[in-house]
C-alpha positions in Angstrom: 14.8 11.8 -12.3 15.7 11.5 -8.7 16.3 8.1 -7.2 17.6 4.9 -8.6 15.5 2.4 -10.5 16.8 -1.1 -11.0 15.2 -4.1 -12.8 16.1 -6.8 -10.4 14.2 -9.9 -11.6 12.4 -10.8 -14.8 10.0 -13.7 -14.4 7.9 -14.4 -17.5 6.5 -17.9 -17.4 5.4 -18.0 -13.7 1.9 -19.0 -14.8 -1.3 -17.0 -14.3 -1.9 -17.6 -10.6 -3.6 -14.3 -10.0 -2.5 -11.3 -8.0 -3.2 -12.8 -4.6 -0.2 -15.2 -4.3 2.1 -13.1 -6.5 1.7 -9.9 -4.5 2.1 -11.8 -1.2 5.2 -13.8 -2.0 8.6 -12.7 -3.4 9.3 -13.5 -7.1 12.3 -15.8 -6.7 13.1 -17.4 -3.4 13.8 -15.7 -0.1 15.1 -17.4 3.1 12.7 -17.3 6.0 15.4 -17.0 8.6 15.2 -14.5 11.4 18.6 -13.2 12.4 19.8 -10.6 14.8 20.6 -7.3 13.0 24.2 -6.4 12.6 23.4 -2.7 12.4 22.4 -2.1 15.9 25.8 -0.9 17.2 26.0 1.9 14.7 22.6 3.5 15.5 22.2 6.7 17.4 20.8 6.4 20.9 17.1 5.5 20.5 14.1 7.2 22.0 13.4 6.4 25.6 11.5 3.2 25.9 9.2 2.5 28.9 7.9 -1.0 28.2 5.5 -2.7 30.5 4.4 -6.1 31.8 2.7 -7.7 28.7 0.1 -9.4 31.0 -1.1 -5.9 32.2 -1.3 -4.1 28.9 -4.2 -3.8 26.4 -3.0 -2.2 23.2 -5.6 -0.2 21.4 -5.5 -0.2 17.6 -7.9 1.3 15.1 -8.4 0.1 11.5 -9.8 2.8 9.1 -10.4 1.3 5.7 -12.9 1.5 2.8 -15.0 -1.6 3.1 -17.7 0.0 0.9 -17.6 2.5 -2.0 -15.4 2.7 -5.0 -12.5 1.0 -3.2 -14.6 -1.5 -1.3 -13.5 -4.6 -3.2 -9.9 -3.9 -2.2 -10.6 -2.3 1.1 -12.1 -5.3 3.0 -9.1 -7.6 2.4 -6.8 -4.8 3.4 -8.7 -4.3 6.6 -8.6 -8.1 7.2 -4.8 -8.0 6.8 -4.5 -5.0 9.2 -6.4 -7.0 11.8 -4.3 -10.1 11.4 -1.5 -9.3 13.8 -4.0 -9.0 16.6 -5.7 -12.2 15.7 -2.3 -13.9 15.4 -1.4 -12.9 18.9 -4.7 -14.2 20.2 -4.4 -17.5 18.3 -0.9 -18.1 19.6 -1.8 -17.4 23.2 0.2 -14.3 23.6 -0.1 -12.5 26.9 -0.5 -9.2 25.0 -4.1 -8.2 24.3 -4.9 -6.0 21.3 -8.3 -4.4 21.2 -9.2 -3.6 17.6 -11.8 -1.0 16.5 -12.6 -1.4 12.8 -14.3 1.5 10.9 -15.4 1.9 7.3 -14.5 5.1 5.4 -16.9 4.3 2.5 -14.1 5.6 0.2 -15.3 9.1 1.1 -13.4 11.9 2.9 -16.3 13.1 5.1 -17.1 9.5 6.2 -13.4 8.9 6.8 -13.1 12.0 9.0 -16.2 11.0 11.0 -15.0 7.5 11.6 -11.5 8.7 12.6 -13.2 11.0 15.1 -15.0 7.9 16.4 -11.7 6.2 17.0 -10.3 9.3 18.8 -13.4 9.5 21.0 -12.9 5.9 21.9 -9.4 6.6 23.1 -7.6 4.9 20.2 -4.0 6.3 20.0 -3.1 5.0 16.5 -4.8 3.4 13.5 -4.0 1.7 10.2 -5.5 3.9 7.5 -6.7 5.2 5.4 -6.5 3.7 1.9 -7.5 6.3 -0.6 -5.2 9.3 -0.5 -8.3 11.5 -1.0 -9.4 10.2 2.4 -6.0 9.9 4.2 -5.0 13.6 3.6 -8.2 15.2 5.1 -8.2 12.7 8.0 -4.6 13.6 8.7 -5.3 17.3 8.6 -8.6 17.3 10.4 -8.1 14.5 13.0 -4.7 12.7 13.3 -2.4 15.8 13.4 -4.5 18.1 15.6 -5.5 15.2 18.0 -1.9 13.9 18.1 -2.9 10.4 17.0 -0.7 8.2 14.8 -2.0 7.0 11.5 -0.1 4.6 9.2 -1.6 4.0 5.8 -0.9 0.8 3.9 -2.3 2.0 0.6 -2.2 5.8 0.2 0.4 6.7 -2.3 -0.1 10.4 -3.1 3.2 12.4 -3.0 1.2 15.2 -1.1 1.3 13.0 2.0 5.1 13.4 2.3 4.7 17.1 3.2 2.0 16.8 5.9 3.0 18.5 9.1 3.8 16.8 12.4 5.2 13.3 13.0 1.9 11.5 13.2 1.5 10.3 9.6 3.4 7.2 8.4 2.8 4.8 5.5 4.1 1.4 4.5 3.0 2.0 0.9 5.4 3.8 -1.4 4.8 7.3 -2.7 3.5 7.7 -6.3 6.5 10.0 -6.8 8.2 6.6 -7.3 5.4 4.7 -9.1 4.9 7.4 -11.7 8.6 7.2 -12.6 8.4 3.4 -12.9 5.4 3.7 -15.1 7.1 6.2 -17.4 10.3 4.1 -17.7 8.4 0.9 -18.5 6.1 2.7 -21.0 8.8 4.7 -22.9 12.0 2.8 -22.5 10.8 -0.8 -22.2 7.6 -0.9 -24.3 8.7 1.8 -26.8 5.5 3.8 -26.5 6.3 7.4 -27.6 3.0 9.0 -26.9 0.6 8.6 -24.0 -2.8 9.9 -22.7 -3.8 10.0 -19.1 -7.4 9.2 -17.9 -7.4 9.6 -14.2 -9.6 10.0 -11.1 -10.3 13.6 -10.1 -8.8 13.3 -6.6 -5.5 13.6 -4.8 -4.5 10.1 -5.8 -5.4 10.4 -9.5 -4.1 13.9 -10.0 -0.8 13.5 -8.3 0.0 10.1 -9.9 -0.9 11.4 -13.4 1.2 14.5 -12.9 4.3 12.5 -11.9 3.8 10.1 -14.8 3.4 13.0 -17.3 6.4 14.8 -16.0 8.6 11.7 -16.0 7.3 10.5 -19.4 8.0 13.9 -21.0 11.4 14.1 -19.4 12.3 10.8 -21.0 11.3 12.2 -24.4 7.7 11.1 -24.7 4.7 13.1 -25.7 1.5 13.3 -23.6 -1.4 14.0 -26.0 -4.2 14.5 -23.5 -5.0 14.5 -19.7 -8.6 14.0 -18.8 -9.9 13.7 -15.2 -13.1 11.9 -14.3 -15.4 11.6 -11.3 -15.9 8.2 -9.6 -18.8 5.8 -10.1 -20.4 7.4 -13.1 -22.9 5.5 -15.3 -20.9 6.1 -18.4 -17.3 7.1 -19.3 -17.7 7.0 -23.1 -17.5 10.8 -23.6 -14.4 11.1 -21.4 -12.7 8.2 -23.3 -13.5 9.9 -26.6 -11.8 13.1 -25.4 -8.7 11.4 -24.0 -8.2 9.2 -27.1 -8.9 11.9 -29.6 -5.2 12.3 -30.6 -4.6 8.6 -31.0 -1.9 7.9 -28.3 0.4 4.9 -28.3 -0.8 3.9 -24.8 -3.7 4.9 -22.5 -2.9 5.4 -18.8 -6.0 4.6 -16.6 -5.8 5.6 -12.9 -8.9 4.4 -11.2 -10.5 2.2 -8.5 -12.4 -1.0 -9.2 -16.0 0.2 -9.2 -15.2 3.0 -11.7 -12.7 0.8 -13.5 -15.4 -1.8 -14.3 -17.5 0.8 -16.1 -14.5 2.4 -17.8 -13.4 -0.9 -19.4 -17.0 -1.9 -20.3 -17.3 1.4 -22.2 -13.9 1.1 -23.7 -14.4 -2.4 -25.1 -17.8 -1.5 -26.3 -16.7 1.6 -28.3 -12.9 1.4 -29.0 -10.2 -0.8 -30.4 -9.1 -3.6 -28.0 -5.6 -3.4 -29.7 -4.8 -0.1 -28.0 -2.3 -0.8 -25.1 -3.6 0.3 -21.7 -1.5 0.7 -18.5 -3.3 0.7 -15.2 -2.1 1.5 -11.7 -2.3 -0.3 -8.3 -6.0 0.7 -7.8 -7.0 -1.7 -10.6 -4.8 -4.7 -9.9 -7.8 -6.8 -8.8 -8.2 -10.4 -9.6 -11.9 -10.2 -10.4 -11.7 -7.2 -12.8 -11.6 -9.1 -16.1 -14.6 -11.2 -15.1 -16.5 -8.2 -13.9 -15.8 -6.4 -17.2 -16.5 -9.6 -19.2 -13.4 -9.3 -21.3 -10.0 -11.0 -21.0 -8.4 -7.6 -21.1 -5.4 -8.9 -23.2 -4.3 -5.4 -24.1 -3.8 -4.3 -20.4 -0.8 -4.2 -18.2 -0.2 -2.5 -14.9 2.0 -1.6 -11.9 1.6 -2.0 -8.2 3.8 -2.0 -5.1 5.3 -5.4 -4.5 5.2 -7.5 -1.3 8.9 -7.9 -1.4 9.8 -8.1 2.3 12.0 -10.8 3.9 8.9 -12.2 5.6 6.5 -12.2 2.6 6.0 -16.0 2.6 5.4 -16.2 6.4 2.7 -13.5 6.1 1.1 -15.2 3.1 0.8 -18.4 5.1 -0.7 -16.6 8.1 -3.2 -14.8 5.9 -4.3 -17.9 4.1 -4.7 -19.9 7.4 -6.9 -17.2 8.8 -9.0 -16.2 5.8 -8.9 -19.2 3.5 -7.5 -17.4 0.5 -4.2 -15.7 -0.5 -3.6 -12.0 0.2 -4.0 -9.4 -2.5 -2.7 -5.9 -3.3 -1.6 -3.8 -0.2 -2.5 -6.7 2.2 1.1 -7.2 3.2 1.5 -3.4 3.7 -1.6 -3.4 6.0 -0.2 -6.2 8.2 3.1 -4.4 8.5 1.4 -1.1 9.4 -0.5 -2.7 12.2 2.4 -4.8 13.4 4.7 -1.7 13.7 2.1 0.2 15.6 1.6 -2.6 18.1 5.3 -2.9 18.7 5.6 0.9 19.0 2.7 1.0 21.5 4.2 -1.7 23.6 7.7 -0.2 23.7 6.2 3.2 24.5 4.4 1.6 27.4 1.1 3.5 27.0 -1.8 4.1 24.6 -0.6 7.6 23.7 -0.2 9.0 20.3 3.0 11.1 21.0 4.6 8.2 22.8 3.8 5.8 19.9 5.0 8.3 17.3 8.4 8.5 19.1 8.8 4.7 18.8 7.6 4.1 15.2 11.1 4.4 13.7 12.7 2.8 16.8 10.9 -0.5 16.3 11.1 -0.5 12.5 14.4 0.9 11.4 17.8 -1.0 11.7 19.0 -1.9 15.2 17.9 -4.6 17.7 16.5 -8.0 17.6 14.9 -8.7 14.2 11.1 -9.3 14.4 8.7 -10.2 11.6 5.4 -12.1 11.0 7.1 -15.5 11.7 8.1 -14.5 15.3 5.7 -11.6 16.0 4.5 -13.0 19.3 8.0 -13.2 20.5 8.7 -9.7 19.2 5.8 -8.1 21.1 7.1 -9.5 24.4 10.5 -8.1 23.7 9.0 -4.7 22.9 6.9 -4.8 26.0 10.0 -5.4 28.0 11.5 -2.2 26.4 14.1 -4.2 24.4 15.4 -2.9 21.0 13.6 -4.5 18.1 13.8 -4.2 14.3 10.7 -5.0 12.4 11.3 -6.6 9.0 8.0 -7.2 7.3 6.1 -8.8 4.5 5.9 -5.8 2.2 9.4 -4.6 2.7 12.0 -4.1 5.4 9.8 -1.2 6.6 12.4 1.5 7.1 10.8 4.9 7.7 12.5 8.1 6.5 12.2 11.5 8.2 8.8 12.0 6.5 7.3 8.7 7.5 7.7 7.3 4.0 9.5 4.1 3.0 13.2 4.4 2.1 13.2 1.7 -0.5 10.4 -0.1 -2.3 9.7 -2.5 -5.2 7.1 -2.6 -7.9 5.6 -5.5 -9.8 4.7 -5.2 -13.4 1.6 -7.1 -14.3 0.0 -8.3 -17.6 -3.7 -9.1 -18.0 -4.8 -11.9 -20.3 -7.2 -14.8 -20.6 -9.2 -13.4 -17.6 -6.2 -13.6 -15.3 -3.4 -11.4 -14.1 0.3 -12.4 -14.1 3.3 -10.7 -12.5 6.0 -10.6 -15.1 8.7 -8.3 -13.8 9.9 -6.7 -10.6 11.5 -3.2 -10.4 13.3 -2.0 -7.3 13.5 1.7 -6.5 15.8 3.1 -3.9 15.4 6.8 -2.9 
């Protein structure tokens, strides 16, 4: 397998506080100290920065997230987190004004394309979105790339996104080329499951993640007994579950979003043994799932990208102050995606997709004054002045590679039980 997977921290016994706080904060303690980067002197000359008077600039930012549909339960908090940097600047009296236009993809590609076109028509040069890979890819191909508008997804994880043309597509979420490997390692090497079956969404997200898991699991020596794809939001999944479980695997992999997941697990617990281990992915790490299913789901575990950035605690505090609850899965990634775009826009000096694209790595990757959620208002003024800044975020240090992907990421391993979800382990992956 490519890359390097390290088990950094094992944390059983944290208590079942739900995913909100666990995904927002680091497991273990991190210092909330903002320091100047020591790497700046070694960087190549950066892209030309124009900057502008922050009192004279209105930054335009779009938010394209699924607030309804199969991913709606996760999408609205993600959209809230994406809007938070703009609200933070307003609350702190920053001279920088961020005009936010928020659009709902409905977790559907056609609606996503239409809403992205609305953003472009309004003159929005960049947006945080989408969430579902099955929406992000067509939006990129039909709107962002041909219209030369930057998009930065906080939640789309399909490996297919890596190969999209142009330099307009970025993401703060990790590729499932990594998550699939982590899942396979945990299943085969840690849990000792020698056979697995995959029950996955019939879309870019589900197909790609299942494929990576299957390849990685078999490479480790495991056997994949069945792979069954399903359509979202069906009235029953009993027939599909019968097919995928027909050869009695040691573990069932379920790759789904919450609305479909609720019905899948209701059907599973109604017809099959609750002693069969099930592993789910990030799309089902949702606090309310056991209650919606009306089962403690004691046989379920899962994986999801961790909010492991140096500023995770600062972000969690900001989110709770604004919205009255702790952040959930991909919320930190959404804040970071919007924050980087705002910095890139200000340093570029104009609401222009090409100019913003040229500054995305300049404001995120090592080199310059370190900026994060705790000093974001200060950071935007530096960027507006054309100064070198290095964004270090809530989800990660946010270093983009040549494809707009994250260079290093962490995953949390979760266990369900007693109607709650608990993070029990963190695994770090460096490409």
